[in-house]
A tleap script that builds the chain and sets N, CA, C and O, in Angstrom:
source leaprc.protein.ff14SB
mol = sequence {
  NMET LEU ALA VAL ASP ASP ILE GLU GLN SER
  LEU LYS VAL VAL ASP LEU VAL GLY ASP HIE
  PHE PRO THR LEU GLU ILE VAL ALA ARG ALA
  ARG ASP VAL ILE HIE TRP LYS GLN LEU ARG
  GLU HIE ARG VAL MET ARG VAL GLU ARG GLU
  ARG GLN LYS GLU PRO PRO VAL ASP CARG
}
set mol.1.N position { -18.853 4.809 -4.144 }
set mol.1.CA position { -18.218 4.521 -5.407 }
set mol.1.C position { -17.805 5.843 -6.025 }
set mol.1.O position { -18.633 6.725 -6.254 }
set mol.2.N position { -16.526 5.967 -6.288 }
set mol.2.CA position { -15.983 7.181 -6.901 }
set mol.2.C position { -15.694 6.900 -8.367 }
set mol.2.O position { -14.914 6.006 -8.692 }
set mol.3.N position { -16.323 7.663 -9.250 }
set mol.3.CA position { -16.107 7.506 -10.691 }
set mol.3.C position { -16.049 8.888 -11.324 }
set mol.3.O position { -16.986 9.316 -12.000 }
set mol.4.N position { -14.933 9.583 -11.097 }
set mol.4.CA position { -14.740 10.933 -11.614 }
set mol.4.C position { -13.797 10.849 -12.803 }
set mol.4.O position { -12.745 10.215 -12.713 }
set mol.5.N position { -14.157 11.480 -13.915 }
set mol.5.CA position { -13.336 11.396 -15.128 }
set mol.5.C position { -11.975 12.067 -14.982 }
set mol.5.O position { -10.976 11.553 -15.486 }
set mol.6.N position { -11.925 13.207 -14.300 }
set mol.6.CA position { -10.671 13.946 -14.145 }
set mol.6.C position { -9.831 13.305 -13.036 }
set mol.6.O position { -10.272 13.224 -11.890 }
set mol.7.N position { -8.639 12.856 -13.373 }
set mol.7.CA position { -7.796 12.131 -12.427 }
set mol.7.C position { -7.438 12.995 -11.225 }
set mol.7.O position { -7.569 12.542 -10.087 }
set mol.8.N position { -6.992 14.225 -11.449 }
set mol.8.CA position { -6.607 15.109 -10.339 }
set mol.8.C position { -7.801 15.375 -9.417 }
set mol.8.O position { -7.660 15.375 -8.194 }
set mol.9.N position { -8.968 15.600 -10.007 }
set mol.9.CA position { -10.166 15.820 -9.193 }
set mol.9.C position { -10.506 14.588 -8.364 }
set mol.9.O position { -10.901 14.707 -7.204 }
set mol.10.N position { -10.355 13.408 -8.953 }
set mol.10.CA position { -10.676 12.192 -8.212 }
set mol.10.C position { -9.773 12.046 -6.988 }
set mol.10.O position { -10.228 11.614 -5.928 }
set mol.11.N position { -8.499 12.403 -7.129 }
set mol.11.CA position { -7.570 12.312 -5.996 }
set mol.11.C position { -7.910 13.344 -4.924 }
set mol.11.O position { -7.767 13.071 -3.732 }
set mol.12.N position { -8.358 14.525 -5.342 }
set mol.12.CA position { -8.779 15.544 -4.377 }
set mol.12.C position { -10.009 15.080 -3.607 }
set mol.12.O position { -10.102 15.286 -2.397 }
set mol.13.N position { -10.957 14.451 -4.309 }
set mol.13.CA position { -12.164 13.946 -3.657 }
set mol.13.C position { -11.784 12.860 -2.645 }
set mol.13.O position { -12.290 12.849 -1.523 }
set mol.14.N position { -10.904 11.957 -3.042 }
set mol.14.CA position { -10.459 10.884 -2.138 }
set mol.14.C position { -9.855 11.477 -0.868 }
set mol.14.O position { -10.166 11.030 0.236 }
set mol.15.N position { -8.992 12.483 -1.022 }
set mol.15.CA position { -8.371 13.110 0.140 }
set mol.15.C position { -9.405 13.799 1.032 }
set mol.15.O position { -9.355 13.672 2.256 }
set mol.16.N position { -10.336 14.525 0.423 }
set mol.16.CA position { -11.364 15.231 1.178 }
set mol.16.C position { -12.253 14.255 1.942 }
set mol.16.O position { -12.507 14.439 3.133 }
set mol.17.N position { -12.721 13.228 1.260 }
set mol.17.CA position { -13.577 12.231 1.897 }
set mol.17.C position { -12.807 11.513 3.011 }
set mol.17.O position { -13.344 11.279 4.094 }
set mol.18.N position { -11.546 11.168 2.734 }
set mol.18.CA position { -10.730 10.494 3.746 }
set mol.18.C position { -10.507 11.336 4.985 }
set mol.18.O position { -10.460 10.807 6.095 }
set mol.19.N position { -10.368 12.657 4.806 }
set mol.19.CA position { -10.188 13.555 5.955 }
set mol.19.C position { -11.445 13.625 6.818 }
set mol.19.O position { -11.357 13.654 8.045 }
set mol.20.N position { -12.615 13.651 6.179 }
set mol.20.CA position { -13.871 13.795 6.911 }
set mol.20.C position { -14.452 12.469 7.394 }
set mol.20.O position { -15.155 12.426 8.403 }
set mol.21.N position { -14.160 11.392 6.676 }
set mol.21.CA position { -14.709 10.073 7.015 }
set mol.21.C position { -13.588 9.037 6.961 }
set mol.21.O position { -13.548 8.226 6.035 }
set mol.22.N position { -12.677 9.049 7.936 }
set mol.22.CA position { -11.481 8.206 7.859 }
set mol.22.C position { -11.747 6.693 7.848 }
set mol.22.O position { -10.893 5.925 7.405 }
set mol.23.N position { -12.907 6.260 8.324 }
set mol.23.CA position { -13.185 4.815 8.339 }
set mol.23.C position { -13.997 4.351 7.133 }
set mol.23.O position { -14.256 3.157 6.978 }
set mol.24.N position { -14.400 5.293 6.281 }
set mol.24.CA position { -15.191 4.945 5.100 }
set mol.24.C position { -14.335 4.199 4.090 }
set mol.24.O position { -13.223 4.627 3.776 }
set mol.25.N position { -14.845 3.093 3.583 }
set mol.25.CA position { -14.148 2.354 2.532 }
set mol.25.C position { -14.569 2.920 1.178 }
set mol.25.O position { -15.740 2.850 0.803 }
set mol.26.N position { -13.623 3.471 0.464 }
set mol.26.CA position { -13.902 4.064 -0.843 }
set mol.26.C position { -13.636 3.028 -1.930 }
set mol.26.O position { -12.593 2.375 -1.941 }
set mol.27.N position { -14.584 2.889 -2.832 }
set mol.27.CA position { -14.413 2.068 -4.024 }
set mol.27.C position { -14.281 3.048 -5.175 }
set mol.27.O position { -15.157 3.888 -5.381 }
set mol.28.N position { -13.194 2.945 -5.926 }
set mol.28.CA position { -12.935 3.940 -6.967 }
set mol.28.C position { -12.637 3.278 -8.308 }
set mol.28.O position { -12.116 2.165 -8.377 }
set mol.29.N position { -12.985 3.999 -9.367 }
set mol.29.CA position { -12.665 3.565 -10.721 }
set mol.29.C position { -11.370 4.243 -11.145 }
set mol.29.O position { -11.225 5.459 -11.013 }
set mol.30.N position { -10.442 3.463 -11.647 }
set mol.30.CA position { -9.176 4.005 -12.149 }
set mol.30.C position { -9.224 4.072 -13.665 }
set mol.30.O position { -9.674 3.137 -14.328 }
set mol.31.N position { -8.754 5.193 -14.208 }
set mol.31.CA position { -8.741 5.375 -15.655 }
set mol.31.C position { -7.693 4.515 -16.338 }
set mol.31.O position { -7.906 4.028 -17.448 }
set mol.32.N position { -6.550 4.329 -15.666 }
set mol.32.CA position { -5.450 3.552 -16.227 }
set mol.32.C position { -4.568 3.067 -15.081 }
set mol.32.O position { -4.882 3.297 -13.914 }
set mol.33.N position { -3.477 2.402 -15.407 }
set mol.33.CA position { -2.605 1.821 -14.385 }
set mol.33.C position { -1.986 2.908 -13.504 }
set mol.33.O position { -1.876 2.733 -12.290 }
set mol.34.N position { -1.589 4.012 -14.098 }
set mol.34.CA position { -0.990 5.096 -13.316 }
set mol.34.C position { -2.006 5.637 -12.315 }
set mol.34.O position { -1.674 5.858 -11.150 }
set mol.35.N position { -3.224 5.848 -12.758 }
set mol.35.CA position { -4.281 6.327 -11.866 }
set mol.35.C position { -4.545 5.297 -10.772 }
set mol.35.O position { -4.764 5.663 -9.617 }
set mol.36.N position { -4.527 4.023 -11.124 }
set mol.36.CA position { -4.716 2.946 -10.141 }
set mol.36.C position { -3.668 3.062 -9.034 }
set mol.36.O position { -4.001 2.996 -7.850 }
set mol.37.N position { -2.407 3.234 -9.417 }
set mol.37.CA position { -1.331 3.360 -8.438 }
set mol.37.C position { -1.514 4.606 -7.574 }
set mol.37.O position { -1.274 4.566 -6.367 }
set mol.38.N position { -1.938 5.712 -8.189 }
set mol.38.CA position { -2.150 6.945 -7.432 }
set mol.38.C position { -3.262 6.768 -6.404 }
set mol.38.O position { -3.134 7.219 -5.266 }
set mol.39.N position { -4.339 6.120 -6.796 }
set mol.39.CA position { -5.434 5.875 -5.852 }
set mol.39.C position { -4.965 5.009 -4.693 }
set mol.39.O position { -5.321 5.265 -3.543 }
set mol.40.N position { -4.173 3.991 -4.988 }
set mol.40.CA position { -3.639 3.133 -3.916 }
set mol.40.C position { -2.740 3.936 -2.982 }
set mol.40.O position { -2.764 3.719 -1.771 }
set mol.41.N position { -1.947 4.860 -3.522 }
set mol.41.CA position { -1.092 5.717 -2.697 }
set mol.41.C position { -1.917 6.639 -1.801 }
set mol.41.O position { -1.448 7.084 -0.754 }
set mol.42.N position { -3.151 6.921 -2.224 }
set mol.42.CA position { -4.046 7.771 -1.441 }
set mol.42.C position { -4.965 6.922 -0.556 }
set mol.42.O position { -6.038 7.376 -0.158 }
set mol.43.N position { -4.553 5.712 -0.255 }
set mol.43.CA position { -5.218 4.805 0.693 }
set mol.43.C position { -6.572 4.272 0.217 }
set mol.43.O position { -7.405 3.894 1.041 }
set mol.44.N position { -6.803 4.238 -1.086 }
set mol.44.CA position { -8.021 3.594 -1.596 }
set mol.44.C position { -7.690 2.121 -1.763 }
set mol.44.O position { -6.811 1.760 -2.545 }
set mol.45.N position { -8.394 1.277 -1.031 }
set mol.45.CA position { -8.080 -0.149 -1.035 }
set mol.45.C position { -8.830 -0.929 -2.105 }
set mol.45.O position { -8.385 -2.002 -2.514 }
set mol.46.N position { -9.960 -0.406 -2.562 }
set mol.46.CA position { -10.726 -1.093 -3.608 }
set mol.46.C position { -10.749 -0.235 -4.857 }
set mol.46.O position { -11.488 0.746 -4.945 }
set mol.47.N position { -9.927 -0.621 -5.819 }
set mol.47.CA position { -9.830 0.121 -7.074 }
set mol.47.C position { -10.176 -0.816 -8.219 }
set mol.47.O position { -9.617 -1.906 -8.336 }
set mol.48.N position { -11.092 -0.386 -9.050 }
set mol.48.CA position { -11.491 -1.155 -10.232 }
set mol.48.C position { -10.948 -0.450 -11.466 }
set mol.48.O position { -11.123 0.758 -11.625 }
set mol.49.N position { -10.298 -1.198 -12.329 }
set mol.49.CA position { -9.781 -0.615 -13.574 }
set mol.49.C position { -10.910 -0.397 -14.556 }
set mol.49.O position { -11.794 -1.242 -14.702 }
set mol.50.N position { -10.875 0.741 -15.230 }
set mol.50.CA position { -11.831 1.004 -16.302 }
set mol.50.C position { -11.438 0.136 -17.481 }
set mol.50.O position { -10.261 0.060 -17.836 }
set mol.51.N position { -12.388 -0.501 -18.073 }
set mol.51.CA position { -12.099 -1.363 -19.215 }
set mol.51.C position { -12.811 -0.805 -20.438 }
set mol.51.O position { -13.978 -0.416 -20.391 }
set mol.52.N position { -12.071 -0.783 -21.521 }
set mol.52.CA position { -12.622 -0.297 -22.784 }
set mol.52.C position { -13.424 -1.419 -23.431 }
set mol.52.O position { -13.000 -2.575 -23.462 }
set mol.53.N position { -14.581 -1.053 -23.943 }
set mol.53.CA position { -15.373 -2.032 -24.677 }
set mol.53.C position { -14.675 -2.298 -26.006 }
set mol.53.O position { -14.241 -1.375 -26.695 }
set mol.54.N position { -14.581 -3.557 -26.343 }
set mol.54.CA position { -13.988 -3.890 -27.622 }
set mol.54.C position { -15.085 -3.922 -28.686 }
set mol.54.O position { -16.216 -4.324 -28.415 }
set mol.55.N position { -14.734 -3.493 -29.898 }
set mol.55.CA position { -15.764 -3.506 -30.943 }
set mol.55.C position { -16.165 -4.942 -31.275 }
set mol.55.O position { -15.363 -5.865 -31.137 }
set mol.56.N position { -17.410 -5.121 -31.712 }
set mol.56.CA position { -17.860 -6.469 -32.067 }
set mol.56.C position { -17.011 -7.041 -33.203 }
set mol.56.O position { -16.535 -6.311 -34.074 }
set mol.57.N position { -16.837 -8.335 -33.173 }
set mol.57.CA position { -16.037 -9.009 -34.196 }
set mol.57.C position { -16.969 -9.464 -35.316 }
set mol.57.O position { -17.941 -10.178 -35.071 }
set mol.58.N position { -16.666 -9.045 -36.554 }
set mol.58.CA position { -17.429 -9.508 -37.717 }
set mol.58.C position { -16.959 -10.891 -38.093 }
set mol.58.O position { -15.761 -11.161 -38.179 }
set mol.59.N position { -17.914 -11.757 -38.315 }
set mol.59.CA position { -17.557 -13.125 -38.735 }
set mol.59.C position { -18.231 -13.451 -40.020 }
set mol.59.O position { -18.062 -14.552 -40.544 }
savepdb mol mol.pdb
quit
């Protein structure tokens, strides 16, 4: 599971891991839609979008 806050660093890690372990399935967290697309372009097949917690609703 890859959950790196810095987008560029996360892509570097994906490339490094992919070079050394080409059959490893990487599960990665995407910060936003653009990051999601970048991870998919770097052959990450399982990408989970980061979701923001919504504040509680006062009733």
